[in-house]
GUPAZA-69301 format. One record per residue (C-alpha): x, y, z. Coordinates in pm, 1 decimal. Layout:
BEGIN
{{X; Y; Z}}
...
***
This chain:
BEGIN
{{763.1; 1865.3; 1101.5}}
{{439.3; 1993.7; 991.3}}
{{394.1; 2329.2; 834.9}}
{{67.2; 2497.3; 899.0}}
{{142.9; 2765.7; 638.6}}
{{158.3; 2510.0; 359.0}}
{{-125.3; 2470.5; 122.1}}
{{-105.6; 2102.4; 161.1}}
{{-341.0; 1992.1; 433.5}}
{{-181.2; 1875.0; 764.3}}
{{-317.1; 1518.4; 738.2}}
{{-153.7; 1483.1; 406.9}}
{{184.9; 1621.1; 538.1}}
{{148.0; 1363.2; 834.6}}
{{66.2; 1084.1; 599.2}}
{{374.4; 1161.7; 393.3}}
{{590.3; 1169.3; 697.9}}
{{469.8; 836.6; 830.6}}
{{483.4; 682.4; 470.1}}
{{849.0; 772.2; 452.0}}
{{932.6; 620.8; 787.9}}
{{748.7; 296.8; 683.6}}
{{937.9; 281.7; 352.4}}
{{1273.0; 364.1; 514.1}}
{{1232.1; 87.5; 778.2}}
{{1202.5; 333.2; 1070.0}}
{{870.6; 143.6; 1125.9}}
{{930.8; -211.6; 999.4}}
{{676.8; -473.7; 873.4}}
{{453.7; -596.6; 1166.3}}
{{571.1; -321.4; 1393.3}}
{{312.1; -112.2; 1584.2}}
{{326.4; 245.4; 1515.5}}
{{249.7; 536.8; 1768.3}}
{{-114.9; 568.7; 1860.6}}
{{-335.8; 841.0; 1726.7}}
{{-329.4; 1024.8; 2082.0}}
{{55.1; 986.9; 2072.9}}
{{91.1; 1123.8; 1724.5}}
{{-153.5; 1407.6; 1795.2}}
{{46.9; 1510.6; 2105.9}}
{{388.5; 1478.4; 1895.4}}
{{277.3; 1704.5; 1616.0}}
{{58.0; 1940.6; 1823.3}}
{{-257.1; 1861.5; 1612.1}}
{{-604.3; 1710.8; 1690.3}}
{{-684.7; 1344.3; 1668.4}}
{{-930.4; 1391.6; 1381.4}}
{{-643.9; 1507.7; 1169.7}}
{{-433.4; 1213.2; 1274.3}}
{{-728.7; 978.4; 1190.4}}
{{-747.7; 1127.2; 832.6}}
{{-378.7; 1072.8; 789.1}}
{{-392.9; 706.5; 901.4}}
{{-695.1; 642.4; 686.0}}
{{-478.3; 745.3; 389.4}}
{{-210.2; 480.1; 490.6}}
{{-481.8; 219.4; 530.6}}
{{-616.1; 299.6; 183.1}}
{{-262.8; 269.4; 45.4}}
{{-221.5; -90.8; 205.4}}
{{69.4; 35.1; 439.8}}
{{-87.7; -6.1; 766.1}}
{{-372.8; -218.3; 924.9}}
{{-573.6; -160.5; 1234.6}}
{{-620.4; -434.9; 1487.0}}
{{-907.3; -379.3; 1717.3}}
{{-792.1; -365.1; 2088.3}}
{{-423.4; -395.3; 1993.3}}
{{-328.5; -90.4; 1788.6}}
{{-212.3; 0.2; 1440.8}}
{{66.6; -184.4; 1265.3}}
{{264.3; -167.3; 947.1}}
{{128.7; -410.2; 705.5}}
{{354.3; -698.2; 596.2}}
{{423.8; -690.6; 207.5}}
{{169.3; -892.5; 11.3}}
{{329.2; -1202.2; -168.1}}
{{417.7; -1105.8; -510.1}}
{{297.4; -1313.6; -810.8}}
{{458.2; -1260.0; -1163.8}}
{{98.6; -1309.4; -1316.9}}
{{146.1; -1128.9; -1651.2}}
{{415.9; -1363.4; -1819.5}}
{{338.0; -1602.5; -2099.7}}
{{367.1; -1906.2; -1870.3}}
{{6.7; -1877.7; -1769.0}}
{{-198.9; -1811.0; -1452.5}}
{{-158.6; -2139.4; -1282.4}}
{{227.0; -2145.7; -1335.2}}
{{246.8; -1787.5; -1191.6}}
{{114.3; -1908.5; -855.2}}
{{281.3; -2252.6; -854.0}}
{{630.5; -2080.0; -907.3}}
{{572.4; -1898.3; -575.2}}
{{470.9; -2211.4; -403.3}}
{{119.4; -2099.6; -371.0}}
{{-144.9; -2371.8; -406.4}}
{{-461.7; -2255.3; -601.4}}
{{-793.4; -2371.2; -687.5}}
{{-989.7; -2294.3; -1003.8}}
{{-1366.4; -2287.1; -1043.8}}
{{-1525.2; -2302.2; -1368.0}}
{{-1796.5; -2011.9; -1357.7}}
{{-1900.0; -2052.6; -1736.1}}
{{-1790.9; -2375.1; -1897.0}}
{{-1618.5; -2349.9; -2225.0}}
{{-1859.7; -2291.3; -2501.2}}
{{-1873.7; -2139.6; -2849.8}}
{{-2065.0; -1813.7; -2863.5}}
{{-2079.4; -1498.7; -3053.3}}
{{-1873.7; -1190.3; -2922.7}}
{{-2041.2; -867.5; -2965.9}}
{{-1983.8; -640.6; -2651.7}}
{{-1619.0; -551.3; -2638.5}}
{{-1452.2; -376.7; -2945.6}}
{{-1114.6; -436.3; -2787.1}}
{{-1174.1; -809.0; -2829.1}}
{{-1009.1; -943.7; -3148.7}}
{{-1310.8; -1173.6; -3177.1}}
{{-1569.4; -889.2; -3176.6}}
{{-1827.6; -959.7; -3432.0}}
{{-1727.3; -1311.8; -3459.5}}
{{-1782.8; -1648.8; -3280.8}}
{{-1529.1; -1777.1; -3021.6}}
{{-1483.1; -2034.2; -2752.6}}
{{-1556.6; -1861.2; -2417.8}}
{{-1493.9; -1966.0; -2063.8}}
{{-1496.5; -1774.7; -1723.7}}
{{-1306.2; -1917.1; -1433.6}}
{{-1229.1; -1802.8; -1079.7}}
{{-897.0; -1867.6; -911.7}}
{{-873.6; -1905.6; -534.3}}
{{-544.9; -1889.0; -331.4}}
{{-565.9; -1995.3; 49.8}}
{{-946.5; -2022.1; 0.3}}
{{-978.2; -1670.0; -107.1}}
{{-1102.5; -1543.9; -436.7}}
{{-808.6; -1349.4; -610.5}}
{{-878.9; -1354.6; -989.8}}
{{-1151.1; -1386.4; -1240.5}}
{{-1082.4; -1448.0; -1600.8}}
{{-1296.2; -1427.6; -1898.8}}
{{-1120.5; -1622.0; -2188.1}}
{{-1189.0; -1619.9; -2558.1}}
{{-1013.3; -1875.6; -2788.6}}
{{-996.4; -1924.2; -3156.3}}
{{-1261.1; -2187.2; -3251.0}}
{{-1066.0; -2319.0; -3526.9}}
{{-720.8; -2350.1; -3377.4}}
{{-858.4; -2489.4; -3059.5}}
{{-1138.2; -2716.8; -3198.2}}
{{-1262.3; -2972.7; -2949.1}}
{{-1136.1; -2786.6; -2640.5}}
{{-1488.3; -2746.5; -2527.1}}
{{-1498.0; -3137.3; -2472.8}}
{{-1182.7; -3122.8; -2246.7}}
{{-1221.5; -3123.0; -1855.9}}
{{-1050.7; -2787.8; -1759.1}}
{{-1139.4; -2786.0; -1392.2}}
{{-829.8; -2725.2; -1194.2}}
{{-604.7; -2750.8; -1499.8}}
{{-362.2; -2517.6; -1635.4}}
{{-501.5; -2388.9; -1968.3}}
{{-134.4; -2308.7; -2081.7}}
{{-60.5; -2679.4; -2029.6}}
{{-371.8; -2810.0; -2204.8}}
{{-294.6; -2592.5; -2521.4}}
{{71.6; -2729.5; -2524.2}}
{{-21.7; -3101.4; -2465.1}}
{{-334.2; -3128.1; -2691.7}}
{{-257.9; -2877.1; -2954.9}}
{{132.7; -2850.9; -2939.1}}
{{116.5; -2485.9; -2941.3}}
{{303.8; -2220.0; -2722.5}}
{{243.7; -1843.6; -2745.1}}
{{526.7; -1661.1; -2906.1}}
{{446.9; -1318.9; -2769.0}}
{{156.3; -1105.1; -2649.8}}
{{12.5; -771.7; -2566.1}}
{{-147.7; -650.6; -2229.1}}
{{-334.1; -336.9; -2136.9}}
{{-386.3; -238.7; -1772.1}}
{{-661.4; -34.0; -1617.1}}
{{-831.8; -4.0; -1273.7}}
{{-1212.3; -37.5; -1295.0}}
{{-1529.5; -138.0; -1121.6}}
{{-1604.7; -485.9; -1231.2}}
{{-1968.1; -452.4; -1212.2}}
{{-2231.9; -619.1; -974.8}}
{{-2205.8; -970.2; -1111.8}}
{{-1827.7; -990.1; -1118.0}}
{{-1786.8; -812.7; -781.6}}
{{-2024.5; -1078.2; -626.3}}
{{-1806.6; -1369.4; -764.2}}
{{-1491.8; -1199.6; -643.6}}
{{-1646.2; -1153.0; -298.9}}
{{-1600.5; -765.2; -296.6}}
{{-1823.7; -454.4; -291.7}}
{{-1930.7; -334.2; -631.9}}
{{-1781.2; -1.5; -524.9}}
{{-1447.9; -153.3; -500.3}}
{{-1223.5; -114.2; -784.7}}
{{-980.8; -404.1; -916.0}}
{{-690.7; -423.9; -1154.2}}
{{-813.3; -518.0; -1487.7}}
{{-582.5; -674.4; -1755.9}}
{{-665.2; -748.1; -2104.7}}
{{-440.0; -981.7; -2273.4}}
{{-398.3; -1092.5; -2637.1}}
{{-164.6; -1401.6; -2696.7}}
{{-10.4; -1463.2; -3032.3}}
{{61.8; -1779.3; -3175.4}}
{{260.6; -1875.7; -3489.3}}
{{37.9; -1779.7; -3780.8}}
{{-246.8; -1692.2; -3535.5}}
{{-217.9; -1352.4; -3381.8}}
{{-464.4; -1291.7; -3091.9}}
{{-578.4; -1655.0; -3077.1}}
{{-641.1; -1622.0; -2707.2}}
{{-779.1; -1314.8; -2557.8}}
{{-854.7; -1278.5; -2180.8}}
{{-971.6; -1019.3; -1940.2}}
{{-834.4; -1069.8; -1596.8}}
{{-1014.0; -913.4; -1284.3}}
{{-751.2; -918.9; -1010.4}}
{{-798.1; -841.8; -650.6}}
{{-487.2; -682.5; -511.2}}
{{-565.6; -688.3; -134.6}}
{{-406.9; -1041.4; -93.7}}
{{-135.3; -1051.6; -348.7}}
{{82.9; -808.2; -532.6}}
{{73.7; -881.7; -900.2}}
{{417.2; -821.1; -1074.2}}
{{563.0; -842.1; -1417.3}}
{{921.7; -919.2; -1501.7}}
{{1075.9; -695.5; -1758.5}}
{{1392.1; -833.2; -1939.7}}
{{1632.1; -648.2; -2171.5}}
{{1741.9; -778.1; -2500.3}}
{{1979.8; -1070.9; -2483.3}}
***
């Protein structure tokens, strides 16, 4: 029950109660939850308080409102193990999700001078920007930087709707041995938000990834701007052996 004496606002308390019931399976995926009027009556609070609690659950992606039908527990988003060494395309294909890639900026050689976290900062590198769509919806924007010596001639290869990991393997006989990744939630800026089809005020998951090849650490560096409203991006963690 709600505790009016608690310093925690009533709408937060109600949100926690409903969240626990969703995660315990009391309210299952796709199931309609009680109306705002019903919850207000049940807990002896006003509808505005209930609405605030519901807004929290909407923001967390736990429920969705359907006009004229009610409020329902949101079904879990498909999980895509995006952050493995296998590459972006392979991550979706493994889950049986067909994708389309669109080249935003074709592969070209250019100086890198705006990101000190980029191992090519102050140097020249191959650069390409591409958008990944799944089910005709934009889900991922990648800015990719590549060692111009190790991957000489890659700007002459047609990369439209091709796995970059596969191109690197087949044309250069190279496979990354390991890598590093950094995760952050950021606002991607007006231009990238427009490409992703979201509001500039909407944050996205940003992943910066450096891939190391034998004798060539950080030979591929990429920044991934991931929409998480359609897919849940995961990472598999394995122990030694």
